[in-house]
VOMI-287674 format. One record per residue (C-alpha): x, y, z; residue number from 1. Coordinates in pm, 1 decimal, always signed. Example, Ala and Ser with C-alpha at 12.3 -4.5 7.8 and 13.67 -1.06 7.14 Angstrom:
2
NODE|X|Y|Z|n
NODE|+1230.0|-450.0|+780.0|1
NODE|+1367.0|-106.0|+714.0|2
END
This chain:
434
NODE|X|Y|Z|n
NODE|+4575.2|+11116.9|+6.0|1
NODE|+4692.1|+10758.0|-45.5|2
NODE|+4729.6|+10489.3|+220.5|3
NODE|+4894.2|+10150.6|+266.1|4
NODE|+4706.1|+9851.4|+402.3|5
NODE|+4962.5|+9608.6|+546.4|6
NODE|+4895.8|+9250.0|+650.9|7
NODE|+5168.2|+9183.6|+904.2|8
NODE|+5339.4|+8864.0|+1010.3|9
NODE|+5467.9|+8741.7|+672.8|10
NODE|+5834.8|+8658.2|+628.6|11
NODE|+6027.9|+8799.8|+337.3|12
NODE|+6268.6|+8601.9|+123.5|13
NODE|+6488.9|+8670.8|-177.5|14
NODE|+6697.0|+8946.0|-334.1|15
NODE|+6623.8|+9317.1|-330.2|16
NODE|+6808.4|+9597.0|-510.6|17
NODE|+6848.9|+9939.9|-350.8|18
NODE|+6753.2|+10241.2|-560.3|19
NODE|+6982.1|+10531.5|-645.0|20
NODE|+7061.3|+10763.0|-354.6|21
NODE|+6795.6|+11033.3|-314.7|22
NODE|+7019.7|+11274.9|-125.7|23
NODE|+7292.0|+11248.6|-389.4|24
NODE|+7080.8|+11280.1|-701.2|25
NODE|+6912.4|+11602.6|-584.9|26
NODE|+7257.4|+11766.0|-567.6|27
NODE|+7368.0|+11616.7|-899.8|28
NODE|+7060.9|+11741.8|-1087.5|29
NODE|+7108.6|+12095.6|-952.2|30
NODE|+7475.9|+12084.8|-1056.7|31
NODE|+7378.1|+12032.8|-1421.6|32
NODE|+7285.9|+12404.9|-1424.6|33
NODE|+7656.2|+12494.0|-1405.5|34
NODE|+7716.0|+12415.5|-1773.6|35
NODE|+7537.0|+12464.7|-2103.7|36
NODE|+7662.1|+12125.7|-2221.7|37
NODE|+7486.0|+11790.5|-2183.7|38
NODE|+7515.5|+11594.4|-1858.0|39
NODE|+7403.1|+11230.0|-1840.0|40
NODE|+7293.4|+11092.2|-1500.7|41
NODE|+7237.2|+10719.5|-1441.3|42
NODE|+7068.5|+10525.7|-1158.8|43
NODE|+6815.1|+10804.4|-1099.3|44
NODE|+6544.2|+10681.8|-858.1|45
NODE|+6179.1|+10716.3|-960.2|46
NODE|+6062.9|+10896.4|-644.5|47
NODE|+5849.0|+11200.6|-580.8|48
NODE|+6118.4|+11445.9|-468.3|49
NODE|+6341.8|+11362.7|-765.1|50
NODE|+6058.0|+11368.6|-1018.3|51
NODE|+5942.6|+11706.5|-886.9|52
NODE|+6293.2|+11849.8|-920.9|53
NODE|+6326.6|+11712.2|-1275.0|54
NODE|+5995.9|+11876.4|-1370.7|55
NODE|+6111.4|+12201.5|-1211.7|56
NODE|+6426.8|+12186.7|-1426.3|57
NODE|+6211.5|+12143.6|-1736.8|58
NODE|+6000.0|+12442.0|-1634.5|59
NODE|+6319.5|+12648.5|-1598.7|60
NODE|+6411.3|+12576.1|-1959.4|61
NODE|+6648.7|+12282.7|-1910.3|62
NODE|+6625.2|+12027.1|-2190.1|63
NODE|+6560.6|+11695.6|-2012.0|64
NODE|+6541.6|+11362.1|-2192.0|65
NODE|+6481.6|+11018.0|-2044.4|66
NODE|+6728.5|+10778.2|-2208.0|67
NODE|+6636.8|+10459.7|-2020.3|68
NODE|+6452.9|+10329.5|-1716.7|69
NODE|+6681.3|+10522.8|-1479.3|70
NODE|+6894.3|+10742.7|-1709.0|71
NODE|+6839.5|+11109.6|-1793.5|72
NODE|+7024.7|+11375.6|-1989.5|73
NODE|+7016.0|+11741.4|-1886.0|74
NODE|+7119.2|+12040.0|-2095.8|75
NODE|+7083.9|+12383.4|-1938.4|76
NODE|+7159.0|+12587.0|-2250.1|77
NODE|+6847.9|+12808.5|-2253.4|78
NODE|+6741.5|+12894.6|-1899.2|79
NODE|+6431.2|+13112.9|-1873.3|80
NODE|+6554.3|+13370.6|-1619.7|81
NODE|+6217.6|+13549.8|-1611.0|82
NODE|+6046.7|+13227.8|-1501.9|83
NODE|+6282.3|+13211.9|-1203.0|84
NODE|+6111.8|+13522.3|-1063.9|85
NODE|+5757.6|+13396.5|-1120.4|86
NODE|+5509.0|+13302.0|-848.5|87
NODE|+5470.5|+12957.5|-1008.2|88
NODE|+5844.0|+12882.6|-974.7|89
NODE|+5851.9|+13006.1|-615.0|90
NODE|+5547.5|+12798.7|-522.5|91
NODE|+5711.1|+12484.2|-658.1|92
NODE|+6033.3|+12561.2|-470.3|93
NODE|+5840.0|+12597.7|-146.1|94
NODE|+5720.8|+12235.1|-166.6|95
NODE|+6063.3|+12084.8|-240.2|96
NODE|+6349.2|+12113.0|+7.6|97
NODE|+6610.4|+12019.3|-252.6|98
NODE|+6527.8|+12339.2|-440.9|99
NODE|+6756.3|+12537.0|-207.2|100
NODE|+7052.2|+12380.2|-390.7|101
NODE|+6955.2|+12572.5|-704.4|102
NODE|+7094.8|+12889.3|-545.1|103
NODE|+7465.4|+12804.3|-576.2|104
NODE|+7458.2|+12706.0|-944.9|105
NODE|+7227.5|+12992.8|-1048.4|106
NODE|+7432.4|+13260.7|-872.0|107
NODE|+7758.5|+13113.0|-1003.4|108
NODE|+7643.1|+13105.1|-1364.8|109
NODE|+7384.5|+13383.8|-1395.6|110
NODE|+7466.4|+13615.4|-1106.6|111
NODE|+7125.6|+13597.9|-943.6|112
NODE|+6867.5|+13367.0|-789.5|113
NODE|+6528.1|+13399.8|-620.5|114
NODE|+6399.9|+13125.1|-396.3|115
NODE|+6118.2|+13080.7|-149.2|116
NODE|+6159.1|+12904.9|+182.6|117
NODE|+6185.5|+12538.0|+79.1|118
NODE|+5961.0|+12263.1|+211.2|119
NODE|+6029.8|+11898.4|+286.8|120
NODE|+5996.8|+11688.9|+602.6|121
NODE|+5827.8|+11831.8|+910.7|122
NODE|+6107.8|+11726.1|+1146.3|123
NODE|+6178.4|+12053.4|+1321.7|124
NODE|+6369.6|+12367.7|+1235.9|125
NODE|+6612.6|+12322.4|+946.2|126
NODE|+6792.1|+12651.3|+907.8|127
NODE|+6955.8|+12772.7|+588.9|128
NODE|+7216.6|+12997.5|+749.0|129
NODE|+7508.8|+12777.5|+640.2|130
NODE|+7401.3|+12798.0|+275.4|131
NODE|+7348.6|+13171.7|+275.3|132
NODE|+7646.9|+13278.9|+486.0|133
NODE|+7882.7|+13067.1|+272.0|134
NODE|+7755.1|+13212.0|-55.4|135
NODE|+7760.0|+13561.7|+95.9|136
NODE|+8127.4|+13516.5|+178.8|137
NODE|+8187.6|+13448.1|-189.6|138
NODE|+8047.9|+13794.4|-264.4|139
NODE|+7671.5|+13752.5|-309.7|140
NODE|+7416.2|+13992.8|-160.5|141
NODE|+7107.0|+13846.7|+7.9|142
NODE|+6776.8|+14027.4|+56.3|143
NODE|+6462.7|+13887.5|+218.9|144
NODE|+6141.7|+14006.9|+56.1|145
NODE|+5884.6|+13994.1|+337.4|146
NODE|+5589.0|+14058.9|+109.3|147
NODE|+5665.4|+13760.1|-116.5|148
NODE|+5842.5|+13550.1|+146.5|149
NODE|+6142.6|+13506.0|-83.6|150
NODE|+6518.3|+13526.0|-65.6|151
NODE|+6669.3|+13734.5|-346.5|152
NODE|+7038.1|+13677.7|-418.1|153
NODE|+7259.4|+13879.9|-653.3|154
NODE|+7629.6|+13877.0|-732.5|155
NODE|+7817.1|+14077.8|-994.8|156
NODE|+8094.6|+13825.9|-955.6|157
NODE|+8197.5|+13566.9|-698.1|158
NODE|+8545.0|+13567.7|-542.4|159
NODE|+8711.8|+13279.8|-361.9|160
NODE|+8775.2|+13309.3|+12.1|161
NODE|+8837.7|+13109.7|+329.3|162
NODE|+8538.7|+13003.0|+534.5|163
NODE|+8478.0|+12792.7|+844.3|164
NODE|+8125.6|+12652.2|+831.0|165
NODE|+7921.5|+12677.3|+1150.5|166
NODE|+7793.0|+12324.2|+1090.2|167
NODE|+7890.7|+12042.2|+857.0|168
NODE|+7570.3|+12071.8|+655.2|169
NODE|+7552.6|+11831.3|+359.1|170
NODE|+7327.5|+12047.9|+143.1|171
NODE|+7499.3|+12364.1|+265.3|172
NODE|+7840.1|+12227.5|+164.9|173
NODE|+7704.0|+12116.9|-172.7|174
NODE|+7550.8|+12459.2|-239.3|175
NODE|+7869.2|+12646.4|-150.0|176
NODE|+8086.0|+12409.0|-356.0|177
NODE|+7863.9|+12459.1|-661.3|178
NODE|+7897.7|+12835.5|-623.8|179
NODE|+8272.6|+12825.3|-557.9|180
NODE|+8371.2|+12616.0|-861.7|181
NODE|+8303.2|+12917.3|-1087.6|182
NODE|+8423.9|+13187.2|-846.6|183
NODE|+8743.4|+13378.3|-919.9|184
NODE|+9039.5|+13254.4|-719.5|185
NODE|+9070.3|+12996.4|-441.2|186
NODE|+8799.8|+12897.8|-193.7|187
NODE|+8883.6|+12700.3|+119.0|188
NODE|+8593.7|+12537.0|+306.4|189
NODE|+8673.4|+12405.1|+655.1|190
NODE|+8424.9|+12189.1|+849.2|191
NODE|+8279.5|+12082.0|+515.7|192
NODE|+8046.7|+11783.2|+511.6|193
NODE|+8218.4|+11477.4|+364.3|194
NODE|+7929.1|+11232.5|+316.1|195
NODE|+7948.6|+11009.2|+7.6|196
NODE|+7683.9|+11238.4|-148.3|197
NODE|+7922.2|+11535.2|-133.4|198
NODE|+8214.8|+11321.9|-250.2|199
NODE|+8014.7|+11213.1|-553.1|200
NODE|+7918.8|+11572.4|-635.0|201
NODE|+8280.8|+11689.6|-613.0|202
NODE|+8406.6|+11407.1|-833.7|203
NODE|+8142.6|+11484.1|-1095.4|204
NODE|+8232.6|+11854.4|-1089.8|205
NODE|+8600.6|+11766.4|-1136.6|206
NODE|+8509.7|+11560.7|-1442.5|207
NODE|+8329.5|+11871.0|-1571.4|208
NODE|+8650.2|+12072.3|-1536.5|209
NODE|+8635.6|+12197.7|-1175.9|210
NODE|+8944.8|+12189.8|-955.0|211
NODE|+8847.0|+12053.1|-613.5|212
NODE|+9098.2|+11900.8|-370.7|213
NODE|+9042.5|+11735.2|-33.3|214
NODE|+8747.4|+11522.1|-143.9|215
NODE|+8630.6|+11287.8|+139.0|216
NODE|+8780.7|+11519.7|+404.4|217
NODE|+8634.0|+11815.0|+593.9|218
NODE|+8875.6|+12058.7|+429.6|219
NODE|+8797.9|+12135.9|+65.3|220
NODE|+9013.7|+12358.4|-155.4|221
NODE|+8854.9|+12485.8|-475.4|222
NODE|+9026.5|+12682.9|-750.9|223
NODE|+8757.2|+12850.6|-956.1|224
NODE|+8730.8|+12801.3|-1332.1|225
NODE|+8551.4|+13003.4|-1597.5|226
NODE|+8369.3|+12724.0|-1777.6|227
NODE|+8243.9|+12375.7|-1693.8|228
NODE|+8167.6|+12103.3|-1948.1|229
NODE|+7934.6|+11808.6|-1990.5|230
NODE|+7997.1|+11470.6|-1830.5|231
NODE|+7840.2|+11139.9|-1730.1|232
NODE|+7762.3|+11035.5|-1373.5|233
NODE|+7625.8|+10725.3|-1198.6|234
NODE|+7445.7|+10772.8|-866.9|235
NODE|+7543.0|+10548.9|-573.4|236
NODE|+7298.1|+10299.7|-421.2|237
NODE|+7094.0|+10461.8|-143.8|238
NODE|+7259.0|+10373.6|+187.4|239
NODE|+6942.0|+10474.9|+374.9|240
NODE|+6743.5|+10218.6|+179.5|241
NODE|+7013.3|+9955.6|+240.7|242
NODE|+6982.6|+10021.1|+615.2|243
NODE|+6602.9|+10012.7|+592.8|244
NODE|+6613.8|+9668.0|+431.7|245
NODE|+6853.8|+9537.9|+699.3|246
NODE|+6610.8|+9653.6|+967.6|247
NODE|+6314.7|+9507.8|+778.8|248
NODE|+6481.2|+9165.4|+757.2|249
NODE|+6560.5|+9164.7|+1130.0|250
NODE|+6213.7|+9275.2|+1241.2|251
NODE|+6032.5|+9017.1|+1028.5|252
NODE|+6282.4|+8733.9|+1097.8|253
NODE|+6351.0|+8710.7|+724.6|254
NODE|+6640.0|+8594.2|+509.2|255
NODE|+6717.1|+8845.2|+235.7|256
NODE|+7010.3|+8953.2|+21.5|257
NODE|+7054.8|+9321.9|-53.9|258
NODE|+7229.3|+9346.3|-389.7|259
NODE|+7506.3|+9580.4|-505.1|260
NODE|+7516.4|+9804.1|-198.2|261
NODE|+7852.7|+9981.6|-265.3|262
NODE|+7980.1|+9851.5|+67.0|263
NODE|+8275.0|+10091.6|+79.7|264
NODE|+8029.9|+10382.7|+96.2|265
NODE|+7817.0|+10250.2|+384.5|266
NODE|+8051.9|+10371.5|+657.7|267
NODE|+7954.3|+10245.0|+1004.4|268
NODE|+7595.5|+10156.3|+911.5|269
NODE|+7655.2|+9776.1|+913.1|270
NODE|+7846.5|+9806.7|+1241.7|271
NODE|+7558.4|+9994.3|+1407.2|272
NODE|+7309.6|+9723.9|+1310.0|273
NODE|+7548.4|+9460.9|+1446.7|274
NODE|+7542.3|+9651.4|+1778.0|275
NODE|+7169.7|+9579.2|+1784.7|276
NODE|+7254.0|+9208.7|+1753.9|277
NODE|+7173.5|+9168.1|+1384.4|278
NODE|+7390.9|+8925.3|+1189.5|279
NODE|+7515.1|+9050.4|+851.7|280
NODE|+7747.3|+8898.7|+595.8|281
NODE|+7925.8|+9086.6|+320.8|282
NODE|+7923.3|+8872.7|+7.4|283
NODE|+8123.5|+9057.4|-254.9|284
NODE|+7920.9|+9379.0|-289.0|285
NODE|+7601.0|+9229.0|-147.4|286
NODE|+7478.2|+9214.4|+213.2|287
NODE|+7322.2|+8886.4|+323.8|288
NODE|+7092.5|+8900.2|+628.2|289
NODE|+7008.2|+8553.9|+763.6|290
NODE|+6677.7|+8480.1|+935.9|291
NODE|+6711.3|+8536.2|+1310.8|292
NODE|+6466.6|+8423.5|+1577.5|293
NODE|+6616.7|+8674.5|+1819.3|294
NODE|+6884.9|+8940.7|+1838.2|295
NODE|+7043.1|+9095.9|+2146.8|296
NODE|+7158.4|+9456.3|+2186.5|297
NODE|+7520.3|+9488.3|+2291.7|298
NODE|+7628.9|+9677.8|+2602.3|299
NODE|+7930.6|+9903.9|+2625.9|300
NODE|+8250.7|+9750.6|+2766.8|301
NODE|+8176.0|+9891.1|+3113.4|302
NODE|+7830.7|+9731.2|+3107.4|303
NODE|+7637.4|+10055.1|+3056.9|304
NODE|+7334.9|+10079.2|+2827.3|305
NODE|+7410.2|+10104.6|+2456.3|306
NODE|+7363.7|+10451.8|+2305.0|307
NODE|+7318.1|+10499.3|+1931.5|308
NODE|+7345.2|+10859.8|+1816.3|309
NODE|+7372.6|+11042.2|+1485.8|310
NODE|+7679.1|+11243.4|+1390.1|311
NODE|+7832.2|+11407.9|+1082.7|312
NODE|+7997.6|+11162.2|+845.1|313
NODE|+8177.7|+10932.0|+905.4|314
NODE|+7939.0|+10908.8|+1200.3|315
NODE|+7594.2|+10754.8|+1172.1|316
NODE|+7349.7|+10929.1|+939.4|317
NODE|+7042.4|+11066.5|+1122.4|318
NODE|+6820.3|+10926.5|+847.5|319
NODE|+6853.6|+10573.5|+990.9|320
NODE|+6780.3|+10640.0|+1357.5|321
NODE|+6404.0|+10597.4|+1305.8|322
NODE|+6463.8|+10253.0|+1154.2|323
NODE|+6704.8|+10149.7|+1431.0|324
NODE|+6457.6|+10260.7|+1694.9|325
NODE|+6187.0|+10036.8|+1548.5|326
NODE|+6425.9|+9742.3|+1514.9|327
NODE|+6521.5|+9774.7|+1882.5|328
NODE|+6159.1|+9723.0|+1994.6|329
NODE|+6187.9|+9348.5|+1919.8|330
NODE|+6548.0|+9301.6|+2036.4|331
NODE|+6664.6|+9162.5|+2369.5|332
NODE|+6793.0|+9445.5|+2585.0|333
NODE|+6763.9|+9822.6|+2591.6|334
NODE|+6914.3|+10108.6|+2396.0|335
NODE|+6914.0|+10487.5|+2412.3|336
NODE|+6845.9|+10646.9|+2073.8|337
NODE|+6984.1|+11001.3|+2063.8|338
NODE|+6871.4|+11210.0|+1765.9|339
NODE|+7091.4|+11518.8|+1790.3|340
NODE|+7025.5|+11701.1|+1464.6|341
NODE|+6644.9|+11737.4|+1446.7|342
NODE|+6417.0|+11810.5|+1739.7|343
NODE|+6093.0|+11657.1|+1606.9|344
NODE|+6205.8|+11336.5|+1441.1|345
NODE|+6128.8|+11109.8|+1737.7|346
NODE|+5771.7|+11224.7|+1784.2|347
NODE|+5643.7|+10930.5|+1578.4|348
NODE|+5718.0|+10692.6|+1869.9|349
NODE|+5368.5|+10746.3|+2012.4|350
NODE|+5240.4|+10543.0|+1717.7|351
NODE|+5478.9|+10259.5|+1806.5|352
NODE|+5370.4|+10274.6|+2171.9|353
NODE|+5010.0|+10235.1|+2054.6|354
NODE|+5123.1|+9920.1|+1869.3|355
NODE|+5266.1|+9775.8|+2192.0|356
NODE|+5627.2|+9893.9|+2187.5|357
NODE|+5794.1|+9983.9|+2516.8|358
NODE|+5955.1|+10322.2|+2458.9|359
NODE|+6021.7|+10611.8|+2693.1|360
NODE|+6045.3|+10944.4|+2510.4|361
NODE|+6280.8|+11137.2|+2736.8|362
NODE|+6272.6|+11464.1|+2541.0|363
NODE|+6253.6|+11572.3|+2173.3|364
NODE|+6599.3|+11426.2|+2108.5|365
NODE|+6619.4|+11106.5|+2316.7|366
NODE|+6419.1|+10786.5|+2354.1|367
NODE|+6490.1|+10471.5|+2555.0|368
NODE|+6371.3|+10152.6|+2384.9|369
NODE|+6312.0|+9844.6|+2601.2|370
NODE|+6321.2|+9544.6|+2369.2|371
NODE|+6048.3|+9278.9|+2379.3|372
NODE|+6282.6|+8996.7|+2269.7|373
NODE|+5978.9|+8882.1|+2067.6|374
NODE|+5802.5|+8789.1|+2394.2|375
NODE|+5501.4|+8946.8|+2229.8|376
NODE|+5474.0|+9109.8|+1892.2|377
NODE|+5353.5|+9450.3|+1795.2|378
NODE|+4987.6|+9464.1|+1691.0|379
NODE|+4845.6|+9635.3|+1387.2|380
NODE|+4754.4|+10001.8|+1407.3|381
NODE|+4613.3|+10301.6|+1226.8|382
NODE|+4877.8|+10571.7|+1174.9|383
NODE|+4995.4|+10861.7|+961.2|384
NODE|+5344.8|+10907.7|+819.4|385
NODE|+5489.9|+11243.2|+936.2|386
NODE|+5809.2|+11228.1|+725.3|387
NODE|+6001.8|+10999.2|+490.3|388
NODE|+6213.0|+10815.4|+747.3|389
NODE|+5941.5|+10779.8|+1011.0|390
NODE|+5718.1|+10651.6|+730.7|391
NODE|+5951.1|+10365.1|+639.6|392
NODE|+6002.4|+10287.5|+1009.7|393
NODE|+5625.9|+10259.1|+1058.6|394
NODE|+5603.9|+10037.3|+750.5|395
NODE|+5870.7|+9807.6|+899.0|396
NODE|+5675.6|+9794.7|+1226.3|397
NODE|+5354.9|+9710.4|+1040.2|398
NODE|+5522.2|+9430.5|+842.3|399
NODE|+5630.9|+9264.7|+1167.9|400
NODE|+5304.5|+9322.1|+1356.4|401
NODE|+5013.3|+9089.2|+1417.7|402
NODE|+4706.0|+9189.1|+1221.8|403
NODE|+4626.5|+9463.6|+975.6|404
NODE|+4780.3|+9811.6|+979.8|405
NODE|+4690.5|+10120.6|+783.5|406
NODE|+4942.5|+10398.9|+711.9|407
NODE|+4806.5|+10727.2|+577.8|408
NODE|+4991.3|+11009.9|+401.6|409
NODE|+5221.5|+10763.3|+224.6|410
NODE|+5313.0|+11037.9|-20.3|411
NODE|+5581.9|+11108.2|+238.7|412
NODE|+5720.8|+10756.5|+185.4|413
NODE|+5692.4|+10799.2|-193.5|414
NODE|+5919.1|+11103.9|-166.7|415
NODE|+6209.8|+10876.9|-75.0|416
NODE|+6132.5|+10515.7|-168.1|417
NODE|+6068.2|+10395.8|-522.4|418
NODE|+5771.5|+10160.5|-571.9|419
NODE|+5831.2|+10031.3|-220.8|420
NODE|+5518.3|+9816.2|-202.3|421
NODE|+5590.1|+9652.5|-539.0|422
NODE|+5946.1|+9562.7|-448.9|423
NODE|+5852.9|+9431.1|-103.5|424
NODE|+5550.6|+9237.1|-228.3|425
NODE|+5785.8|+9063.9|-474.4|426
NODE|+5975.7|+8911.5|-180.8|427
NODE|+5674.5|+8813.1|+29.0|428
NODE|+5519.0|+9124.1|+185.8|429
NODE|+5146.8|+9191.8|+164.7|430
NODE|+5097.7|+9563.7|+109.3|431
NODE|+4806.8|+9723.4|-75.0|432
NODE|+4797.6|+10086.6|-187.1|433
NODE|+4457.4|+10253.2|-178.1|434
END
């Protein structure tokens, strides 16, 4: 198990480039299974979750070639269907949450799929009902094999239908869309997720020959086609990393420029950081964060305490609430952080309290942060990263703290952030991996 040793208190300065979006590229790679022709994907981040999925694709028989530092080609012409029922395949699926999005493409193209319960962050219950019910409505049969702990899915053929999703699940929507594009007839998906990740997937599928309408809305209409073709696709910059760098600049009082952020795909993320009192400037497609000695949390118009909560897009992504919570610890004022989607994601705050933060954990979903206004800084601590987003939040806290901090289990951070210590050390951080 690797760890980071962080010497806090150093200001950062310079330009930093966000990586390709993790949540998008996992969908895009799975979608390459829908055709036997070559698909080229650019701006692929070099992170653990993505690398594990790429290796899994190779094991399945997909021809994968690295064409450049962040460019891959995928050709799923000779899938080993027997391997998909092997214990080795199921074991790998169980350690990678993104593997659940293999179901839609495999059932659509081959009529069957077997998958174990996928892994990922330990942030509470993350049910798969939306995925399975949607694909069932298209005509697939699901069986749970208790002895192996696997879901077995079969479909002689898929038929388009109307469905109202019980939740606007991003991965659930992506999975159903990938199944529906090769179903017979028309599929209508209401309450579909419309995050930029899903928009990107739909646009790529249309370039492959799919017929999807309503992209960027919560009502998708899909007319199934018999065959999909090869294409090229460029992954968006990771908006979660953009938000993480904004928070990092504010906490350390640093002046940085975040390059090529695809501003039109950030939604209300910049606005939410401004509510915490952080100054941002859009400079073409860059975000400039000036050095700030202090920042003050806004109040609502009636004077009540600011509440920042996650919501389906175009609301605030839940992946940034951990970062915003940490940033608020050094602000002037108080804020209620309300994490609605996952019941265990705020449990990392005990580590921040040990570092000197003033936080009241009200329940598994809500925490009140009372800002220090830099009256005194956090102090270094010894902690363990429970998930990707809490891991980066703890790293931000450590960078701003007095003294030395140690973060264990940084493999969780590696799952979502590419060479994070190298890129931050290049702009003034002092982080050592051991």
